[in-house]
TORNU-586342 format. One line per field, with one value per atom (N, C-alpha, C): chain; residue number from 1; atom name; z, y, x. Coordinates in nm, 2 decimals, padded with zeros to 4 digits. Example, Ala and Ser with C-alpha at 12.3 -4.5 7.8 and 13.67 -1.06 7.14 Angstrom:
residues 2
kette	A:A:A:A:A:A
nr	1:1:1:2:2:2
atom	N:CA:C:N:CA:C
zz	00.78:00.78:00.78:00.71:00.71:00.79
yy	-00.57:-00.45:-00.33:-00.22:-00.11:00.00
xx	01.32:01.23:01.32:01.28:01.37:01.29
end
This chain:
residues 225
kette	A:A:A:A:A:A:A:A:A:A:A:A:A:A:A:A:A:A:A:A:A:A:A:A:A:A:A:A:A:A:A:A:A:A:A:A:A:A:A:A:A:A:A:A:A:A:A:A:A:A:A:A:A:A:A:A:A:A:A:A:A:A:A:A:A:A:A:A:A:A:A:A:A:A:A:A:A:A:A:A:A:A:A:A:A:A:A:A:A:A:A:A:A:A:A:A:A:A:A:A:A:A:A:A:A:A:A:A:A:A:A:A:A:A:A:A:A:A:A:A:A:A:A:A:A:A:A:A:A:A:A:A:A:A:A:A:A:A:A:A:A:A:A:A:A:A:A:A:A:A:A:A:A:A:A:A:A:A:A:A:A:A:A:A:A:A:A:A:A:A:A:A:A:A:A:A:A:A:A:A:A:A:A:A:A:A:A:A:A:A:A:A:A:A:A:A:A:A:A:A:A:A:A:A:A:A:A:A:A:A:A:A:A:A:A:A:A:A:A:A:A:A:A:A:A:A:A:A:A:A:A:A:A:A:A:A:A:A:A:A:A:A:A:A:A:A:A:A:A:A:A:A:A:A:A:A:A:A:A:A:A:A:A:A:A:A:A:A:A:A:A:A:A:A:A:A:A:A:A:A:A:A:A:A:A:A:A:A:A:A:A:A:A:A:A:A:A:A:A:A:A:A:A:A:A:A:A:A:A:A:A:A:A:A:A:A:A:A:A:A:A:A:A:A:A:A:A:A:A:A:A:A:A:A:A:A:A:A:A:A:A:A:A:A:A:A:A:A:A:A:A:A:A:A:A:A:A:A:A:A:A:A:A:A:A:A:A:A:A:A:A:A:A:A:A:A:A:A:A:A:A:A:A:A:A:A:A:A:A:A:A:A:A:A:A:A:A:A:A:A:A:A:A:A:A:A:A:A:A:A:A:A:A:A:A:A:A:A:A:A:A:A:A:A:A:A:A:A:A:A:A:A:A:A:A:A:A:A:A:A:A:A:A:A:A:A:A:A:A:A:A:A:A:A:A:A:A:A:A:A:A:A:A:A:A:A:A:A:A:A:A:A:A:A:A:A:A:A:A:A:A:A:A:A:A:A:A:A:A:A:A:A:A:A:A:A:A:A:A:A:A:A:A:A:A:A:A:A:A:A:A:A:A:A:A:A:A:A:A:A:A:A:A:A:A:A:A:A:A:A:A:A:A:A:A:A:A:A:A:A:A:A:A:A:A:A:A:A:A:A:A:A:A:A:A:A:A:A:A:A:A:A:A:A:A:A:A:A:A:A:A:A:A:A:A:A:A:A:A:A:A:A:A:A:A:A:A:A:A:A:A:A:A:A:A:A:A:A:A:A:A:A:A:A:A:A:A:A:A:A:A:A:A:A:A:A:A:A:A:A:A:A:A:A:A:A:A:A:A:A:A:A:A:A:A:A:A:A:A:A:A:A:A:A:A:A:A:A:A:A:A:A:A:A:A:A:A:A:A:A:A:A:A:A:A:A:A:A:A:A:A:A:A:A:A
nr	1:1:1:2:2:2:3:3:3:4:4:4:5:5:5:6:6:6:7:7:7:8:8:8:9:9:9:10:10:10:11:11:11:12:12:12:13:13:13:14:14:14:15:15:15:16:16:16:17:17:17:18:18:18:19:19:19:20:20:20:21:21:21:22:22:22:23:23:23:24:24:24:25:25:25:26:26:26:27:27:27:28:28:28:29:29:29:30:30:30:31:31:31:32:32:32:33:33:33:34:34:34:35:35:35:36:36:36:37:37:37:38:38:38:39:39:39:40:40:40:41:41:41:42:42:42:43:43:43:44:44:44:45:45:45:46:46:46:47:47:47:48:48:48:49:49:49:50:50:50:51:51:51:52:52:52:53:53:53:54:54:54:55:55:55:56:56:56:57:57:57:58:58:58:59:59:59:60:60:60:61:61:61:62:62:62:63:63:63:64:64:64:65:65:65:66:66:66:67:67:67:68:68:68:69:69:69:70:70:70:71:71:71:72:72:72:73:73:73:74:74:74:75:75:75:76:76:76:77:77:77:78:78:78:79:79:79:80:80:80:81:81:81:82:82:82:83:83:83:84:84:84:85:85:85:86:86:86:87:87:87:88:88:88:89:89:89:90:90:90:91:91:91:92:92:92:93:93:93:94:94:94:95:95:95:96:96:96:97:97:97:98:98:98:99:99:99:100:100:100:101:101:101:102:102:102:103:103:103:104:104:104:105:105:105:106:106:106:107:107:107:108:108:108:109:109:109:110:110:110:111:111:111:112:112:112:113:113:113:114:114:114:115:115:115:116:116:116:117:117:117:118:118:118:119:119:119:120:120:120:121:121:121:122:122:122:123:123:123:124:124:124:125:125:125:126:126:126:127:127:127:128:128:128:129:129:129:130:130:130:131:131:131:132:132:132:133:133:133:134:134:134:135:135:135:136:136:136:137:137:137:138:138:138:139:139:139:140:140:140:141:141:141:142:142:142:143:143:143:144:144:144:145:145:145:146:146:146:147:147:147:148:148:148:149:149:149:150:150:150:151:151:151:152:152:152:153:153:153:154:154:154:155:155:155:156:156:156:157:157:157:158:158:158:159:159:159:160:160:160:161:161:161:162:162:162:163:163:163:164:164:164:165:165:165:166:166:166:167:167:167:168:168:168:169:169:169:170:170:170:171:171:171:172:172:172:173:173:173:174:174:174:175:175:175:176:176:176:177:177:177:178:178:178:179:179:179:180:180:180:181:181:181:182:182:182:183:183:183:184:184:184:185:185:185:186:186:186:187:187:187:188:188:188:189:189:189:190:190:190:191:191:191:192:192:192:193:193:193:194:194:194:195:195:195:196:196:196:197:197:197:198:198:198:199:199:199:200:200:200:201:201:201:202:202:202:203:203:203:204:204:204:205:205:205:206:206:206:207:207:207:208:208:208:209:209:209:210:210:210:211:211:211:212:212:212:213:213:213:214:214:214:215:215:215:216:216:216:217:217:217:218:218:218:219:219:219:220:220:220:221:221:221:222:222:222:223:223:223:224:224:224:225:225:225
atom	N:CA:C:N:CA:C:N:CA:C:N:CA:C:N:CA:C:N:CA:C:N:CA:C:N:CA:C:N:CA:C:N:CA:C:N:CA:C:N:CA:C:N:CA:C:N:CA:C:N:CA:C:N:CA:C:N:CA:C:N:CA:C:N:CA:C:N:CA:C:N:CA:C:N:CA:C:N:CA:C:N:CA:C:N:CA:C:N:CA:C:N:CA:C:N:CA:C:N:CA:C:N:CA:C:N:CA:C:N:CA:C:N:CA:C:N:CA:C:N:CA:C:N:CA:C:N:CA:C:N:CA:C:N:CA:C:N:CA:C:N:CA:C:N:CA:C:N:CA:C:N:CA:C:N:CA:C:N:CA:C:N:CA:C:N:CA:C:N:CA:C:N:CA:C:N:CA:C:N:CA:C:N:CA:C:N:CA:C:N:CA:C:N:CA:C:N:CA:C:N:CA:C:N:CA:C:N:CA:C:N:CA:C:N:CA:C:N:CA:C:N:CA:C:N:CA:C:N:CA:C:N:CA:C:N:CA:C:N:CA:C:N:CA:C:N:CA:C:N:CA:C:N:CA:C:N:CA:C:N:CA:C:N:CA:C:N:CA:C:N:CA:C:N:CA:C:N:CA:C:N:CA:C:N:CA:C:N:CA:C:N:CA:C:N:CA:C:N:CA:C:N:CA:C:N:CA:C:N:CA:C:N:CA:C:N:CA:C:N:CA:C:N:CA:C:N:CA:C:N:CA:C:N:CA:C:N:CA:C:N:CA:C:N:CA:C:N:CA:C:N:CA:C:N:CA:C:N:CA:C:N:CA:C:N:CA:C:N:CA:C:N:CA:C:N:CA:C:N:CA:C:N:CA:C:N:CA:C:N:CA:C:N:CA:C:N:CA:C:N:CA:C:N:CA:C:N:CA:C:N:CA:C:N:CA:C:N:CA:C:N:CA:C:N:CA:C:N:CA:C:N:CA:C:N:CA:C:N:CA:C:N:CA:C:N:CA:C:N:CA:C:N:CA:C:N:CA:C:N:CA:C:N:CA:C:N:CA:C:N:CA:C:N:CA:C:N:CA:C:N:CA:C:N:CA:C:N:CA:C:N:CA:C:N:CA:C:N:CA:C:N:CA:C:N:CA:C:N:CA:C:N:CA:C:N:CA:C:N:CA:C:N:CA:C:N:CA:C:N:CA:C:N:CA:C:N:CA:C:N:CA:C:N:CA:C:N:CA:C:N:CA:C:N:CA:C:N:CA:C:N:CA:C:N:CA:C:N:CA:C:N:CA:C:N:CA:C:N:CA:C:N:CA:C:N:CA:C:N:CA:C:N:CA:C:N:CA:C:N:CA:C:N:CA:C:N:CA:C:N:CA:C:N:CA:C:N:CA:C:N:CA:C:N:CA:C:N:CA:C:N:CA:C:N:CA:C:N:CA:C:N:CA:C:N:CA:C:N:CA:C:N:CA:C:N:CA:C:N:CA:C:N:CA:C:N:CA:C:N:CA:C:N:CA:C:N:CA:C:N:CA:C:N:CA:C:N:CA:C:N:CA:C:N:CA:C:N:CA:C:N:CA:C:N:CA:C:N:CA:C:N:CA:C:N:CA:C:N:CA:C:N:CA:C:N:CA:C:N:CA:C:N:CA:C:N:CA:C:N:CA:C:N:CA:C:N:CA:C:N:CA:C:N:CA:C:N:CA:C:N:CA:C:N:CA:C:N:CA:C:N:CA:C:N:CA:C:N:CA:C:N:CA:C:N:CA:C
zz	03.04:02.94:02.93:02.79:02.79:02.87:02.93:02.96:02.84:02.81:02.71:02.79:02.76:02.79:02.78:02.83:02.85:02.78:02.67:02.60:02.68:02.69:02.72:02.68:02.74:02.65:02.72:02.77:02.85:02.78:02.67:02.58:02.51:02.45:02.42:02.49:02.62:02.71:02.76:02.76:02.79:02.68:02.55:02.44:02.44:02.49:02.49:02.62:02.72:02.83:02.80:02.75:02.66:02.61:02.49:02.42:02.45:02.56:02.63:02.70:02.77:02.84:02.73:02.61:02.56:02.52:02.44:02.35:02.46:02.57:02.71:02.72:02.68:02.73:02.62:02.50:02.38:02.36:02.42:02.43:02.53:02.63:02.74:02.65:02.60:02.52:02.43:02.38:02.22:02.27:02.38:02.42:02.28:02.26:02.10:02.18:02.17:02.24:02.10:02.01:01.93:01.94:02.01:02.02:02.19:02.26:02.37:02.40:02.26:02.21:02.21:02.12:02.07:02.17:02.27:02.37:02.48:02.48:02.55:02.42:02.33:02.21:02.23:02.25:02.26:02.43:02.51:02.65:02.66:02.61:02.64:02.50:02.35:02.29:02.20:02.29:02.27:02.10:02.07:01.93:01.82:01.84:01.72:01.69:01.52:01.45:01.41:01.55:01.53:01.39:01.43:01.31:01.19:01.14:01.02:00.99:01.09:01.09:01.09:01.16:01.15:01.09:01.02:00.97:00.85:00.79:00.74:00.61:00.52:00.43:00.42:00.55:00.54:00.63:00.69:00.76:00.64:00.59:00.44:00.36:00.34:00.20:00.32:00.46:00.49:00.55:00.53:00.56:00.42:00.35:00.22:00.16:00.20:00.19:00.27:00.38:00.51:00.43:00.40:00.31:00.22:00.08:-00.03:00.03:00.11:00.10:00.20:00.26:00.35:00.24:00.12:00.07:-00.06:-00.14:-00.22:-00.15:-00.05:00.03:00.13:00.21:00.35:00.47:00.57:00.70:00.77:00.73:00.82:00.74:00.84:00.83:00.89:00.88:00.99:01.04:00.95:00.95:00.84:00.90:00.80:00.81:00.69:00.69:00.61:00.70:00.69:00.66:00.53:00.55:00.52:00.57:00.60:00.68:00.79:00.88:00.99:00.99:01.06:01.18:01.23:01.38:01.39:01.31:01.30:01.31:01.20:01.25:01.17:01.06:00.97:01.05:01.10:01.21:01.29:01.36:01.47:01.42:01.31:01.23:01.19:01.15:01.12:01.26:01.33:01.49:01.57:01.51:01.56:01.49:01.40:01.31:01.34:01.44:01.49:01.35:01.20:01.10:01.06:01.14:01.11:01.18:01.16:01.23:01.19:01.27:01.22:01.35:01.35:01.43:01.45:01.39:01.43:01.29:01.32:01.19:01.31:01.16:01.20:01.10:01.19:01.12:01.12:00.97:00.97:00.91:00.95:00.93:00.94:00.81:00.88:00.96:01.00:01.10:01.24:01.34:01.46:01.55:01.53:01.64:01.60:01.55:01.54:01.65:01.61:01.69:01.83:01.90:02.05:02.03:01.93:01.92:01.88:01.77:01.72:01.80:01.93:02.01:02.10:02.12:02.24:02.21:02.06:01.99:01.98:01.97:01.93:02.07:02.16:02.30:02.32:02.31:02.31:02.29:02.17:02.09:02.10:02.19:02.21:02.22:02.19:02.17:02.03:01.99:01.83:01.76:01.76:01.72:01.71:01.59:01.66:01.55:01.66:01.56:01.55:01.41:01.37:01.30:01.30:01.22:01.12:00.99:00.89:00.73:00.62:00.52:00.44:00.30:00.26:00.17:00.14:00.05:00.06:00.18:00.28:00.34:00.34:00.42:00.34:00.47:00.40:00.41:00.27:00.23:00.27:00.18:00.17:00.35:00.47:00.63:00.65:00.63:00.67:00.73:00.63:00.61:00.60:00.56:00.52:00.43:00.51:00.42:00.37:00.37:00.29:00.35:00.23:00.22:00.19:00.29:00.23:00.23:00.11:00.10:00.02:00.10:00.08:00.03:00.04:00.02:-00.15:-00.24:-00.37:-00.43:-00.39:-00.45:-00.44:-00.29:-00.25:-00.25:-00.36:-00.41:-00.58:-00.59:-00.66:-00.79:-00.73:-00.84:-00.83:-00.82:-00.79:-00.81:-00.97:-01.07:-00.95:-00.94:-00.88:-00.74:-00.66:-00.51:-00.52:-00.63:-00.64:-00.67:-00.73:-00.78:-00.66:-00.58:-00.41:-00.34:-00.42:-00.28:-00.35:-00.31:-00.32:-00.42:-00.55:-00.58:-00.58:-00.58:-00.49:-00.36:-00.34:-00.21:-00.24:-00.15:-00.21:-00.15:-00.21:-00.17:-00.18:-00.12:-00.14:-00.13:-00.24:-00.29:-00.33:-00.28:-00.28:-00.36:-00.46:-00.50:-00.51:-00.56:-00.65:-00.73:-00.78:-00.89:-00.81:-00.68:-00.61:-00.65:-00.81:-00.84:-00.77:-00.72:-00.65:-00.52:-00.46:-00.30:-00.33:-00.34:-00.35:-00.27:-00.17:-00.17:-00.23:-00.30:-00.39:-00.52:-00.52:-00.67:-00.80:-00.75:-00.82:-00.84:-00.87:-00.86:-01.00:-01.00:-01.14:-01.20:-01.31:-01.36:-01.35:-01.35:-01.36:-01.30:-01.30:-01.22:-01.38:-01.45:-01.59:-01.58:-01.52:-01.51:-01.38:-01.29:-01.21:-01.19:-01.26:-01.30:-01.40:-01.48:-01.60:-01.48:-01.40:-01.32:-01.26:-01.19:-01.07:-01.13:-01.25:-01.35:-01.25:-01.17:-01.05:-01.21:-01.11:-01.22:-01.21:-01.11:-01.09:-01.02:-01.08:-01.02:-00.97:-00.80:-00.73:-00.71:-00.72:-00.74:-00.77:-00.87:-00.90:-00.86:-00.80:-00.78:-00.76:-00.76:-00.75:-00.58:-00.60:-00.44:-00.49:-00.55:-00.55:-00.45:-00.41:-00.31:-00.34:-00.28:-00.29:-00.40:-00.30:-00.40:-00.53:-00.51:-00.59:-00.56:-00.67:-00.70:-00.59:-00.54:-00.47:-00.55:-00.59:-00.64:-00.55:-00.57:-00.50:-00.58:-00.59:-00.63:-00.50:-00.51:-00.43:-00.52:-00.52:-00.61:-00.56:-00.64:-00.61:-00.71:-00.70:-00.75:-00.82
yy	02.64:02.68:02.55:02.50:02.42:02.42:02.33:02.35:02.30:02.37:02.30:02.25:02.15:02.11:02.20:02.21:02.32:02.16:02.28:02.18:02.25:02.23:02.24:02.16:02.19:02.12:02.00:01.88:01.78:01.68:01.77:01.65:01.57:01.62:01.49:01.39:01.44:01.38:01.26:01.31:01.23:01.14:01.15:01.09:00.95:00.99:00.85:00.78:00.85:00.73:00.66:00.72:00.65:00.56:00.59:00.49:00.38:00.40:00.28:00.20:00.24:00.19:00.06:00.12:00.06:-00.05:-00.03:-00.11:-00.21:-00.17:-00.31:-00.38:-00.32:-00.42:-00.53:-00.45:-00.54:-00.66:-00.60:-00.71:-00.80:-00.78:-00.88:-00.97:-00.95:-01.00:-01.11:-01.07:-01.11:-01.22:-01.16:-01.23:-01.21:-01.07:-01.08:-01.00:-01.05:-00.97:-00.85:-00.86:-00.73:-00.59:-00.62:-00.56:-00.49:-00.60:-00.54:-00.39:-00.47:-00.40:-00.26:-00.27:-00.12:-00.08:-00.08:-00.02:00.06:-00.05:00.04:00.13:00.12:00.21:00.37:00.33:00.47:00.52:00.44:00.49:00.56:00.51:00.57:00.62:00.64:00.69:00.80:00.91:00.97:01.06:01.08:01.13:01.05:00.92:00.82:00.84:00.82:00.83:00.71:00.68:00.51:00.53:00.65:00.64:00.62:00.64:00.63:00.49:00.46:00.32:00.20:00.20:00.12:00.15:00.27:00.24:00.15:00.12:00.01:-00.03:00.10:00.08:-00.01:00.07:00.00:-00.15:-00.16:-00.32:-00.41:-00.36:-00.44:-00.45:-00.37:-00.41:-00.50:-00.49:-00.60:-00.73:-00.74:-00.85:-00.94:-00.87:-00.91:-00.97:-00.89:-00.90:-01.10:-01.09:-01.19:-01.34:-01.30:-01.38:-01.46:-01.41:-01.42:-01.54:-01.44:-01.52:-01.64:-01.65:-01.78:-01.91:-01.81:-01.93:-01.94:-01.86:-01.88:-01.98:-01.91:-01.99:-02.08:-02.01:-02.11:-02.03:-02.09:-01.97:-01.96:-02.06:-02.10:-02.02:-01.92:-01.84:-01.85:-01.84:-01.83:-01.69:-01.59:-01.45:-01.37:-01.27:-01.20:-01.02:-01.00:-00.83:-00.76:-00.68:-00.57:-00.39:-00.36:-00.20:-00.10:-00.01:00.10:00.04:-00.04:-00.08:-00.02:00.13:00.22:00.18:00.16:00.17:00.00:-00.13:-00.25:-00.34:-00.24:-00.32:-00.45:-00.43:-00.60:-00.66:-00.67:-00.73:-00.80:-00.76:-00.77:-00.86:-00.81:-00.90:-01.03:-01.07:-01.20:-01.28:-01.21:-01.26:-01.33:-01.19:-01.27:-01.33:-01.36:-01.48:-01.64:-01.75:-01.82:-01.98:-01.92:-02.00:-01.99:-01.94:-01.88:-01.89:-01.93:-02.00:-01.92:-01.83:-01.70:-01.72:-01.74:-01.69:-01.59:-01.47:-01.34:-01.24:-01.16:-01.01:-00.91:-00.88:-00.74:-00.62:-00.52:-00.42:-00.28:-00.23:-00.16:-00.02:00.08:00.20:00.34:00.44:00.52:00.66:00.69:00.73:00.68:00.73:00.69:00.71:00.80:00.81:00.71:00.60:00.52:00.35:00.38:00.23:00.22:00.31:00.26:00.20:00.29:00.27:00.14:00.06:-00.05:-00.16:-00.11:-00.25:-00.22:-00.09:-00.10:-00.20:-00.21:-00.27:-00.41:-00.43:-00.57:-00.66:-00.61:-00.60:-00.77:-00.85:-00.98:-01.07:-00.99:-01.11:-01.02:-00.97:-00.90:-00.99:-01.11:-01.21:-01.23:-01.21:-01.20:-01.11:-00.99:-00.90:-00.74:-00.70:-00.57:-00.46:-00.36:-00.25:-00.15:-00.12:-00.10:00.05:00.10:00.26:00.19:00.25:00.20:00.24:00.30:00.35:00.23:00.20:00.08:00.07:00.18:00.20:00.18:00.16:00.14:00.03:-00.07:-00.21:-00.30:-00.36:-00.54:-00.58:-00.60:-00.73:-00.84:-00.90:-01.04:-01.08:-00.99:-01.02:-01.04:-01.00:-01.01:-01.13:-01.25:-01.38:-01.34:-01.34:-01.30:-01.41:-01.46:-01.55:-01.51:-01.38:-01.33:-01.17:-01.08:-00.95:-00.85:-00.78:-00.74:-00.55:-00.52:-00.41:-00.36:-00.25:-00.25:-00.09:-00.03:00.13:00.12:00.08:00.06:00.19:00.25:00.39:00.51:00.50:00.57:00.55:00.47:00.46:00.54:00.59:00.69:00.53:00.50:00.39:00.25:00.19:00.06:-00.05:-00.06:-00.17:-00.12:-00.02:00.02:-00.06:-00.04:-00.08:-00.24:-00.28:-00.41:-00.50:-00.41:-00.49:-00.48:-00.44:-00.41:-00.59:-00.64:-00.75:-00.83:-00.96:-01.09:-01.15:-01.22:-01.30:-01.40:-01.45:-01.54:-01.51:-01.39:-01.31:-01.35:-01.38:-01.37:-01.24:-01.18:-01.08:-01.06:-00.96:-00.95:-00.78:-00.74:-00.61:-00.54:-00.45:-00.37:-00.24:-00.20:-00.02:00.01:00.10:00.16:00.25:00.32:00.43:00.51:00.53:00.65:00.78:00.85:00.95:01.04:01.09:01.24:01.28:01.15:01.17:01.23:01.35:01.42:01.30:01.21:01.15:01.04:01.03:00.89:00.95:00.89:00.94:00.83:00.70:00.62:00.50:00.57:00.51:00.40:00.30:00.23:00.26:00.22:00.23:00.12:00.00:-00.11:-00.22:-00.34:-00.47:-00.49:-00.47:-00.53:-00.44:-00.29:-00.20:-00.23:-00.24:-00.31:-00.43:-00.56:-00.66:-00.64:-00.51:-00.48:-00.40:-00.34:-00.25:-00.30:-00.37:-00.49:-00.60:-00.65:-00.72:-00.85:-00.90:-01.01:-01.13:-01.23:-01.33:-01.44:-01.46:-01.53:-01.48:-01.52:-01.44:-01.56:-01.57:-01.68:-01.62:-01.50:-01.40:-01.32:-01.24:-01.11:-01.09:-00.98:-00.95:-00.82:-00.77:-00.62:-00.63:-00.51:-00.52:-00.37:-00.38:-00.23:-00.17:-00.04:00.03:00.15:00.23:00.36:00.47:00.50:00.58:00.53:00.40:00.38:00.20:00.18:00.01:-00.02:-00.12:-00.20:-00.29:-00.27:-00.41:-00.50:-00.63:-00.70:-00.79:-00.79:-00.93:-01.01:-01.14:-01.24:-01.31:-01.32:-01.40:-01.38:-01.37:-01.36:-01.31:-01.21:-01.15:-01.22
xx	-03.33:-03.22:-03.15:-03.06:-03.03:-02.87:-02.80:-02.68:-02.58:-02.48:-02.41:-02.30:-02.20:-02.11:-01.98:-01.93:-01.78:-01.67:-01.58:-01.49:-01.32:-01.22:-01.11:-01.02:-00.88:-00.77:-00.79:-00.84:-00.83:-00.91:-00.96:-01.04:-00.97:-00.87:-00.77:-00.71:-00.67:-00.65:-00.74:-00.88:-01.02:-01.01:-00.99:-01.01:-00.96:-00.78:-00.72:-00.71:-00.76:-00.82:-00.92:-01.05:-01.14:-01.13:-01.07:-01.01:-00.91:-00.80:-00.74:-00.85:-00.93:-01.02:-01.10:-01.15:-01.23:-01.17:-01.00:-00.93:-00.90:-00.89:-00.79:-00.95:-01.05:-01.18:-01.18:-01.17:-01.24:-01.10:-00.94:-00.87:-00.89:-00.95:-00.98:-01.08:-01.20:-01.27:-01.22:-01.15:-01.10:-00.95:-00.90:-00.79:-00.67:-00.69:-00.58:-00.48:-00.36:-00.18:-00.20:-00.28:-00.22:-00.34:-00.46:-00.54:-00.44:-00.43:-00.36:-00.24:-00.18:-00.09:-00.11:-00.25:-00.28:-00.33:-00.38:-00.44:-00.32:-00.18:-00.10:-00.03:-00.04:00.03:-00.07:-00.19:-00.28:-00.27:-00.22:-00.21:-00.05:00.04:00.20:00.21:00.16:00.22:00.06:00.06:-00.07:-00.06:00.09:00.12:00.13:00.13:00.11:-00.04:00.01:-00.12:-00.17:-00.24:-00.30:-00.42:-00.49:-00.61:-00.60:-00.46:-00.39:-00.39:-00.28:-00.21:-00.29:-00.42:-00.55:-00.66:-00.66:-00.79:-00.83:-00.92:-01.00:-00.90:-00.85:-00.79:-00.65:-00.60:-00.49:-00.48:-00.55:-00.57:-00.61:-00.71:-00.74:-00.66:-00.56:-00.45:-00.36:-00.32:-00.23:-00.29:-00.41:-00.50:-00.44:-00.50:-00.51:-00.35:-00.26:-00.09:-00.07:-00.11:-00.13:-00.18:-00.30:-00.38:-00.28:-00.28:-00.24:-00.07:-00.02:00.11:00.09:00.00:-00.02:-00.08:-00.16:-00.20:-00.12:-00.01:00.07:00.20:00.26:00.39:00.39:00.30:00.26:00.30:00.28:00.33:00.44:00.51:00.68:00.76:00.86:00.94:01.03:01.13:01.29:01.29:01.30:01.30:01.24:01.13:01.07:01.16:01.16:01.24:01.14:01.08:00.98:01.07:01.06:01.08:00.98:01.03:00.87:00.79:00.84:00.73:00.71:00.69:00.63:00.59:00.47:00.44:00.42:00.47:00.51:00.36:00.28:00.10:00.15:00.19:00.20:00.27:00.37:00.45:00.33:00.27:00.23:00.07:00.04:-00.08:-00.04:00.07:00.17:00.19:00.22:00.25:00.09:-00.04:-00.13:-00.19:-00.17:-00.23:-00.17:-00.26:-00.17:-00.14:-00.20:-00.15:00.03:00.07:00.21:00.32:00.43:00.54:00.62:00.64:00.74:00.87:00.97:01.07:01.13:01.14:01.14:01.14:01.09:01.02:01.17:01.21:01.27:01.20:01.15:01.10:01.17:01.23:01.30:01.22:01.24:01.22:01.31:01.26:01.40:01.41:01.25:01.23:01.25:01.31:01.36:01.28:01.17:01.07:00.96:00.93:00.87:00.88:00.98:01.04:01.00:00.97:00.94:00.78:00.70:00.56:00.56:00.58:00.66:00.66:00.76:00.78:00.68:00.61:00.49:00.38:00.35:00.28:00.27:00.41:00.42:00.50:00.46:00.55:00.51:00.39:00.33:00.50:00.52:00.62:00.77:00.84:00.91:01.05:01.06:01.15:01.20:01.08:01.06:01.07:01.05:01.08:01.13:01.19:01.29:01.20:01.23:01.24:01.35:01.41:01.53:01.50:01.62:01.59:01.68:01.66:01.78:01.67:01.80:01.75:01.74:01.65:01.66:01.75:01.79:01.90:02.03:02.10:02.19:02.20:02.09:02.13:02.19:02.29:02.34:02.26:02.20:02.07:02.13:02.27:02.32:02.34:02.34:02.36:02.26:02.11:02.01:01.95:01.96:01.93:01.78:01.73:01.56:01.52:01.43:01.34:01.23:01.20:01.08:01.15:01.12:01.16:01.02:00.94:00.84:00.87:00.79:00.81:00.64:00.56:00.46:00.41:00.55:00.52:00.59:00.60:00.68:00.63:00.53:00.49:00.55:00.62:00.72:00.88:00.92:01.02:01.08:01.15:01.12:01.21:01.29:01.37:01.34:01.23:01.23:01.32:01.34:01.44:01.59:01.61:01.75:01.77:01.69:01.66:01.67:01.57:01.57:01.66:01.75:01.91:02.01:01.99:02.05:02.00:01.91:01.90:01.95:01.99:02.09:01.99:01.99:01.94:01.90:01.71:01.70:01.62:01.60:01.57:01.39:01.32:01.16:01.10:01.02:01.00:00.84:00.77:00.63:00.61:00.59:00.58:00.44:00.40:00.27:00.32:00.20:00.20:00.07:00.03:-00.07:-00.12:-00.22:-00.22:-00.27:-00.23:-00.32:-00.23:-00.21:-00.13:-00.15:-00.28:-00.32:-00.26:-00.20:-00.13:00.02:00.05:00.18:00.30:00.27:00.41:00.44:00.34:00.32:00.44:00.53:00.65:00.64:00.63:00.62:00.53:00.38:00.26:00.26:00.17:00.19:00.04:00.01:-00.15:-00.21:-00.15:-00.16:-00.09:-00.15:-00.10:00.00:-00.02:00.06:00.18:00.17:00.30:00.35:00.28:00.37:00.49:00.42:00.50:00.61:00.59:00.71:00.79:00.72:00.85:00.93:00.91:00.96:01.02:00.98:01.07:01.11:01.05:01.09:01.14:01.22:01.28:01.18:01.04:00.97:00.86:00.76:00.63:00.53:00.50:00.43:00.25:00.25:00.12:00.13:00.00:00.04:-00.14:-00.20:-00.32:-00.33:-00.45:-00.53:-00.60:-00.67:-00.70:-00.79:-00.95:-00.99:-01.02:-01.03:-01.01:-01.12:-01.18:-01.27:-01.17:-01.05:-00.99:-00.87:-00.84:-00.75:-00.71:-00.63:-00.67:-00.44:-00.47:-00.35:-00.31:-00.16:-00.12:-00.01:-00.02:00.06:00.12:00.25:00.36:00.41:00.46:00.51:00.56:00.72:00.80:00.95:01.05:01.18:01.28:01.36:01.46:01.54
end
């Protein structure tokens, strides 16, 4: 007779414990503070949806942004401000890349529950990282002193030109959107890179590109308002 394994409510706990052990081992092997931070997120924030935050599409889009920024502008920034920063993955990827010299990164998100996760992920850089709760429509942008402002969720902004008008003239920005119209939460997708360029209407464009994915294409602009 074949004996089957029992399943019970401990399955989720066992998964997180196993994942923590695996990520801790990978962190030790790679000496990556980002991986060590991720293992701590898995251990201490089991509710965090890291499977989405670190899926291959999310990571690929952020790696593309990081590389394009380095190639276009360079890697030295006094302060970077990230809007819709969620779990602070992009900030951690910047800090983890030794090509970049970044004084500090402020990661804003409207959800007050994600800040602790972001701080855990970026604990290796806690002296240079802040996770802040804030609505991008109500921030005092002229007081942020940002050398670069990043918004990789422009498809979620109903009035992108209206939001961009809130930024001080000359602010350097990195913007991403996509053509994933079938996603209900995407209220302002664009059908092409050309449409994104027209919608953002930046005063200067230093980079404009497209990244084809399986179900959609992501578009990115780097320039100044």
